[in-house]
C-alpha positions in Angstrom: 4.3 93.8 145.2 5.8 96.7 147.1 9.3 96.0 148.5 9.9 97.4 152.0 13.3 99.2 152.1 15.5 100.4 154.9 15.9 104.1 154.8 17.1 105.4 158.2 20.8 105.5 159.2 20.0 103.8 162.5 18.5 100.8 160.6 21.7 100.4 158.5 23.9 100.8 161.6 21.9 98.2 163.5 22.4 95.7 160.7 26.1 96.5 160.5 26.6 96.2 164.3 24.3 93.3 165.2 23.7 91.4 162.0 25.2 88.2 160.7 27.8 89.1 158.1 28.7 87.0 155.0 30.8 88.1 152.1 32.5 87.2 148.8 34.3 89.2 146.2 31.2 91.0 144.9 28.9 91.7 147.9 28.8 91.9 151.7 25.4 90.9 153.2 24.2 91.7 156.7 21.1 89.9 158.0 19.2 90.2 161.2 15.6 89.8 162.4 13.3 92.9 162.0 13.0 94.7 165.3 9.7 94.5 167.3 7.4 97.5 166.6 8.7 98.0 163.1 7.2 95.0 161.4 5.9 91.6 162.3 8.3 88.7 162.2 6.1 87.0 159.7 5.8 90.1 157.5 7.9 90.7 154.4 11.7 91.2 154.7 13.1 94.7 154.3 16.1 95.5 152.2 18.8 98.1 152.2 21.4 98.7 149.4 24.7 100.4 149.7 27.1 101.4 147.0 29.9 103.7 148.2 32.1 106.0 146.1 34.9 103.4 146.3 33.0 101.6 143.5 33.2 104.5 141.1 31.2 107.3 139.7 27.4 107.6 139.9 26.9 105.5 136.8 28.8 102.5 138.3 27.1 102.9 141.7 23.6 102.9 140.1 24.5 99.9 138.0 25.6 98.0 141.1 22.4 98.9 142.9 20.2 97.8 139.9 22.0 94.5 139.8 21.4 94.0 143.5 17.7 94.9 143.2 17.2 92.4 140.3 19.1 89.7 142.1 17.0 90.2 145.2 13.8 90.2 143.1 14.7 86.8 141.6 15.2 85.1 144.9 12.6 87.1 147.0 10.0 84.3 147.0 12.6 81.9 148.6 13.6 84.3 151.4 12.4 83.8 155.0 10.1 86.6 156.3 10.8 89.1 159.0 14.4 90.0 158.2 16.4 93.1 157.6 18.9 92.5 154.8 21.6 95.0 153.9 23.6 94.3 150.7 26.9 96.3 150.3 28.4 96.3 146.8 32.1 95.9 146.6 34.4 97.3 143.9 33.8 94.4 141.5 30.0 94.7 141.6 29.3 97.0 138.7 31.5 95.0 136.4 29.7 91.6 136.6 26.8 90.3 134.6 23.3 89.7 136.0 23.6 86.0 136.2 26.9 86.3 138.2 25.2 88.8 140.5 22.2 86.4 141.1 24.5 83.5 141.7 26.7 85.5 144.1 23.8 86.9 146.1 21.9 83.6 146.2 25.1 81.8 147.6 25.5 84.5 150.2 21.9 84.4 151.3 22.2 80.6 151.6 25.3 80.9 153.7 23.5 83.4 155.9 20.7 80.8 156.4 17.9 83.0 155.1 16.7 81.0 152.1 14.0 78.4 152.4 15.1 74.8 152.1 14.3 74.3 148.4 15.0 77.5 146.4 12.9 77.4 143.3 14.8 80.1 141.5 18.1 78.4 142.0 16.8 75.4 140.1 15.4 77.4 137.2 18.3 79.7 137.1 20.9 77.0 137.0 19.0 75.2 134.2 18.8 78.4 132.2 22.5 79.1 132.7 23.4 75.6 131.5 21.3 76.0 128.4 22.7 79.5 127.8 26.3 78.2 128.2 25.7 75.2 125.9 24.2 77.5 123.3 27.1 79.9 123.5 29.6 77.1 123.1 27.9 75.7 120.0 28.1 79.2 118.4 31.8 79.4 118.9 
């Protein structure tokens, strides 16, 4: 499935100025409905990723964006349609593991109210994390 992305500066500015903002230590997420004429409100949500030079060199910025893309991919099925979502990576973003990135982004999207009532990935992901943690503890 092809993911629609935000590319124009005005699309990002619109999200920053009018969108609902939620944040934690890893990401800042802006969410607002897709404007009329761009896409239908029941169409797929569009995503925008931002990793500024405050994060570090190109390697760190690219890692932060890869983590965001994968975290969005894991919870994409549970997202409501017809939204513009902009995720801004903070300084800690390139230094975390994928499971932490998924957990952080899922929590932010839940706080923003854009996840459907019963997130299927959250259930599978938490079970997998518990199993992984238990396996790691038995090895120690």
